[in-house]
C-alpha positions as CSV (number, residue, x, y, z in Angstrom):
1,M,-52.6,6.9,22.5
2,V,-50.5,9.9,23.0
3,I,-53.0,11.7,25.0
4,F,-53.8,8.6,27.1
5,I,-50.0,8.3,28.1
6,S,-49.6,12.0,28.7
7,L,-52.7,11.8,31.1
8,I,-51.2,8.8,32.9
9,L,-47.8,10.7,33.3
10,I,-49.6,13.9,34.6
11,F,-51.4,11.5,37.1
12,I,-48.4,9.9,38.5
13,S,-46.8,13.4,38.8
14,L,-49.6,14.6,40.8
15,V,-49.6,11.6,43.2
16,I,-45.9,12.0,43.7
17,I,-46.4,15.8,44.6
18,V,-49.2,14.9,46.9
19,L,-47.0,12.2,48.6
20,I,-44.0,14.7,49.1
21,I,-46.5,17.1,50.7
22,I,-47.7,14.4,53.0
23,K,-44.1,13.3,53.9
24,K,-43.0,16.9,54.7
25,M,-45.9,18.1,56.8
26,P,-44.8,16.1,60.1
27,A,-41.1,18.2,59.8
28,L,-43.2,21.3,60.4
29,A,-44.8,20.0,63.6
30,I,-41.5,20.0,65.5
31,L,-40.5,23.6,64.5
32,D,-40.4,25.7,67.8
33,V,-42.8,28.6,67.0
34,D,-44.0,29.1,70.7
35,N,-42.2,32.5,71.1
36,M,-43.3,33.6,67.8
37,A,-46.3,36.2,67.3
38,K,-49.2,34.5,65.9
39,E,-49.3,36.7,62.9
40,K,-45.9,35.8,62.0
41,E,-46.4,32.0,62.9
42,A,-48.6,31.4,59.9
43,K,-46.1,33.4,57.6
44,F,-43.4,31.6,58.8
45,K,-45.0,27.9,58.5
46,N,-46.4,29.0,54.9
47,L,-42.8,30.3,53.8
48,I,-41.3,26.9,54.9
49,I,-43.9,24.8,53.3
50,K,-43.5,26.7,50.1
51,K,-39.8,26.5,50.1
52,R,-39.7,22.7,50.9
53,I,-42.4,21.8,48.4
54,D,-40.9,24.1,45.7
55,R,-37.5,22.2,46.1
56,D,-39.0,18.8,46.0
57,I,-41.4,19.4,43.2
58,A,-38.6,21.2,41.4
59,K,-36.7,17.8,41.4
60,V,-39.5,15.8,40.5
61,S,-40.9,18.3,37.7
62,G,-37.3,18.4,36.4
63,I,-37.3,14.7,35.6
64,F,-40.9,14.7,34.0
65,G,-40.3,18.0,32.5
66,R,-37.3,16.9,30.4
67,F,-39.3,13.7,29.5
68,F,-42.4,15.8,28.5
69,I,-40.1,18.1,26.4
70,K,-38.5,15.2,24.6
71,L,-42.1,13.5,24.1
72,N,-43.4,16.8,22.9
73,S,-40.6,17.4,20.5
74,Y,-40.9,13.9,19.0
75,F,-44.5,14.3,18.3
76,S,-44.0,17.8,16.7
77,Q,-41.5,16.5,14.5
78,V,-43.9,13.5,13.5
79,T,-46.6,16.1,13.0
80,Q,-44.7,18.6,11.1
81,R,-43.5,15.7,8.7
82,A,-47.0,14.6,8.0
83,T,-48.1,18.2,7.4
84,D,-45.6,18.9,5.0
85,R,-46.1,15.7,3.1
86,L,-49.7,16.8,2.9
87,K,-48.9,20.1,1.7
88,K,-46.7,18.8,-1.0
89,A,-49.1,16.1,-2.0
90,K,-51.9,19.0,-2.3
91,L,-49.6,21.3,-4.2
92,K,-48.6,18.4,-6.5
93,H,-52.1,17.5,-7.2
94,K,-53.2,21.0,-8.0
95,I,-50.0,21.4,-10.4
96,S,-50.8,17.9,-12.1
97,D,-54.5,18.9,-12.4
98,I,-55.3,18.5,-16.4
99,I,-56.4,22.1,-17.5
100,P,-56.9,22.9,-21.2
101,Y,-54.0,25.2,-22.4
102,Q,-56.4,28.2,-23.5
103,K,-58.1,28.3,-20.0
104,K,-55.0,27.9,-18.2
105,E,-53.6,31.0,-20.0
106,I,-56.8,32.8,-19.0
107,I,-56.5,31.8,-15.2
108,L,-52.9,32.7,-15.0
109,K,-53.4,36.1,-16.9
110,D,-56.3,37.1,-14.6
111,L,-54.1,35.9,-11.4
112,I,-51.2,38.1,-12.7
113,L,-53.4,41.0,-13.1
114,E,-55.0,40.6,-9.7
115,S,-51.6,40.5,-8.1
116,E,-50.5,43.5,-9.9
117,K,-53.6,45.5,-8.8
118,L,-53.0,44.3,-5.2
119,I,-49.3,45.5,-5.3
120,K,-50.3,48.8,-6.4
121,A,-52.7,48.9,-3.5
122,E,-49.9,48.0,-1.3
123,E,-51.8,44.5,-0.2
124,Y,-48.8,42.5,-0.4
125,S,-49.9,39.6,1.5
126,E,-53.0,39.0,-0.8
127,A,-50.6,39.7,-3.9
128,E,-48.4,37.0,-2.4
129,K,-51.1,34.3,-2.5
130,R,-52.1,35.1,-6.1
131,L,-48.6,34.7,-7.2
132,V,-48.2,31.7,-5.5
133,E,-51.1,30.4,-7.1
134,V,-49.6,31.4,-10.4
135,I,-46.3,29.5,-9.8
136,S,-48.3,26.3,-8.7
137,L,-49.9,26.4,-12.1
138,D,-46.7,27.5,-13.9
139,Q,-43.4,26.7,-12.4
140,K,-41.5,28.8,-15.0
141,N,-43.5,31.8,-14.8
142,L,-40.8,34.5,-15.0
143,L,-43.1,37.4,-14.3
144,A,-44.6,35.6,-11.4
145,F,-41.4,34.9,-9.7
146,Y,-40.1,38.7,-10.4
147,N,-43.0,40.1,-9.0
148,L,-43.0,37.9,-5.9
149,G,-39.5,39.0,-5.3
150,K,-40.7,42.4,-5.2
151,V,-43.5,41.5,-3.0
152,Y,-41.0,40.0,-0.5
153,E,-39.0,42.9,-0.7
154,K,-42.0,45.1,0.2
155,L,-42.8,42.9,3.3
156,R,-38.9,43.1,4.3
157,K,-38.5,39.4,3.8
158,Y,-35.3,39.9,2.4
159,P,-33.9,36.1,2.2
160,E,-37.0,35.2,0.4
161,A,-36.8,37.9,-1.8
162,R,-33.2,37.1,-2.6
163,Q,-34.0,33.6,-3.4
164,T,-36.9,34.5,-5.5
165,Y,-35.1,36.9,-7.5
166,N,-32.2,34.7,-7.9
167,Y,-34.7,32.0,-9.7
168,A,-36.1,34.6,-11.7
169,L,-32.6,35.5,-12.9
170,K,-32.1,31.9,-13.7
171,L,-35.3,31.8,-15.7
172,S,-34.6,34.8,-17.4
173,K,-31.2,33.5,-18.5
174,Q,-32.7,30.2,-19.6
175,E,-35.2,32.2,-21.9
176,I,-32.5,34.0,-23.6
177,K,-30.6,30.8,-24.1
178,E,-33.6,29.2,-25.8
179,G,-34.3,32.1,-28.1
180,V,-37.6,33.3,-26.3
181,E,-38.7,36.6,-27.9
182,D,-40.4,39.6,-25.8
183,I,-38.7,38.4,-22.5
184,Y,-41.0,40.2,-19.7
185,I,-37.9,40.5,-17.4
186,T,-34.3,40.7,-18.5
187,P,-31.5,39.5,-16.7
188,Q,-30.1,43.2,-16.4
189,E,-33.5,44.1,-14.6
190,V,-33.3,41.3,-12.3
191,Y,-29.6,42.2,-11.3
192,F,-30.7,45.6,-10.7
193,S,-33.6,44.6,-8.4
194,L,-31.0,42.3,-6.5
195,A,-28.7,45.4,-6.2
196,E,-31.5,47.5,-4.8
197,L,-32.5,44.7,-2.3
198,E,-28.8,44.2,-1.2
199,Q,-28.6,48.0,-0.5
200,K,-31.8,48.0,1.7
201,A,-30.4,45.0,3.5
202,D,-27.3,47.1,3.9
203,Y,-25.1,44.6,2.0
204,I,-23.2,47.4,0.0
205,D,-20.7,45.1,-1.5
206,A,-23.3,42.5,-2.8
207,A,-25.5,45.5,-4.1
208,Y,-22.4,46.9,-6.0
209,D,-21.5,43.4,-7.6
210,N,-25.0,42.9,-8.6
211,V,-25.5,46.4,-10.3
212,L,-22.0,45.9,-11.8
213,E,-23.2,42.5,-13.4
214,A,-26.2,44.4,-14.8
215,L,-23.9,47.1,-16.5
216,E,-21.3,44.5,-17.7
217,I,-24.1,42.7,-19.7
218,G,-23.8,45.7,-22.0
219,E,-26.6,48.4,-21.3
220,N,-25.6,51.6,-20.0
221,N,-28.9,52.4,-18.3
222,P,-29.1,55.7,-16.3
223,R,-30.9,53.9,-13.6
224,F,-28.0,51.4,-13.2
225,L,-25.4,54.0,-13.6
226,D,-27.0,56.3,-11.0
227,L,-27.3,53.6,-8.5
228,I,-23.6,52.3,-9.0
229,V,-22.2,56.0,-8.4
230,N,-24.3,56.2,-5.2
231,L,-22.8,52.7,-4.0
232,S,-19.3,53.9,-5.2
233,I,-19.6,56.9,-2.9
234,I,-21.0,54.7,0.0
235,K,-17.9,52.5,-0.5
236,K,-15.6,55.5,-0.6
237,D,-14.3,54.1,-4.1
238,K,-13.5,57.2,-5.8
239,N,-12.1,55.7,-8.9
240,S,-15.1,53.7,-9.6
241,A,-17.3,56.7,-8.6
242,W,-15.5,59.1,-11.2
243,Q,-15.5,56.1,-13.8
244,Y,-19.4,55.8,-13.7
245,F,-20.2,59.4,-13.0
246,A,-18.5,60.2,-16.3
247,K,-20.7,57.5,-18.1
248,L,-23.8,58.9,-16.2
249,S,-23.1,62.2,-17.3
250,E,-22.7,61.1,-20.9
251,V,-25.9,59.1,-20.9
252,N,-28.1,61.5,-19.0
253,P,-26.7,64.9,-18.7
254,E,-29.8,66.3,-17.8
255,N,-29.9,64.3,-14.5
256,N,-30.5,66.8,-11.7
257,K,-28.4,64.9,-9.3
258,L,-25.1,65.1,-11.2
259,S,-23.8,68.2,-9.2
260,E,-24.4,66.9,-5.9
261,M,-22.7,63.6,-6.9
262,K,-19.8,65.4,-8.1
263,S,-19.5,67.3,-4.7
264,Q,-19.8,64.1,-2.9
265,I,-17.0,62.4,-5.0
266,E,-14.5,65.4,-4.6
267,K,-15.2,65.1,-0.9
268,I,-13.9,61.6,-0.8
269,K,-10.8,62.8,-2.8
270,E,-10.3,65.6,0.0
271,T,-10.8,63.0,2.7
272,N,-8.2,60.7,1.2
273,T,-5.6,63.4,0.4
274,D,-5.9,64.9,4.1
275,E,-5.4,61.2,5.6
276,G,-2.4,60.8,3.3
277,G,-0.9,64.1,4.6
278,E,-1.0,63.2,8.1
């Protein structure tokens, strides 16, 4: 039905355009081109014809163009809604499939292993497919969400990575609340991943806040301390830099970057002192 209506409208438009051309042709006959060179005459007529027809077609096409845009937009929205419903129905059907627990566990384990191999091989798009399949079967699979966040991060899909990590964080906290043993991914680890993500996305304050959350949970992990010292240096927050530098020195005295970090922190102090003297 839509195609039939569109064809009728296109036919009407063509008829109108032809009528415009026929109507404008007599006006060209009265042009005085006797004194023009024959070579210029043809060009001149063509130019006039083109300009007149272009102007009139623009008026008509503008009306029909706007109509077609609205028509196309409407049917695109209808089609998109229908497609979304089909996708949701398909996913719902897939999730609701009755699979024996043991068989389901084997499928999930195999998919996770496949996704990890694909991630190591840097085949991130294929890894994403496997992880989405895991989530379609188990919507509370913490490891799948966390690894999917890593995949999105590698693909530089930062908003998707952020959203996925945040959901993984929610699941991790829920597992602790429920007393689940042997949690694959701890909240500290998710906060740290969020901090690294925000640093890559150039949101330094958000990165700092996330790694701070990881540290406040209670674990002085050298990786967390290393990151917060570097972020403090970037923020030019010398008090924070010294505070966490001291903790890092205590926890990981063999860190090869300590001397370089110390030098960078001292430069922040010197810069601030110079500015104060001015």
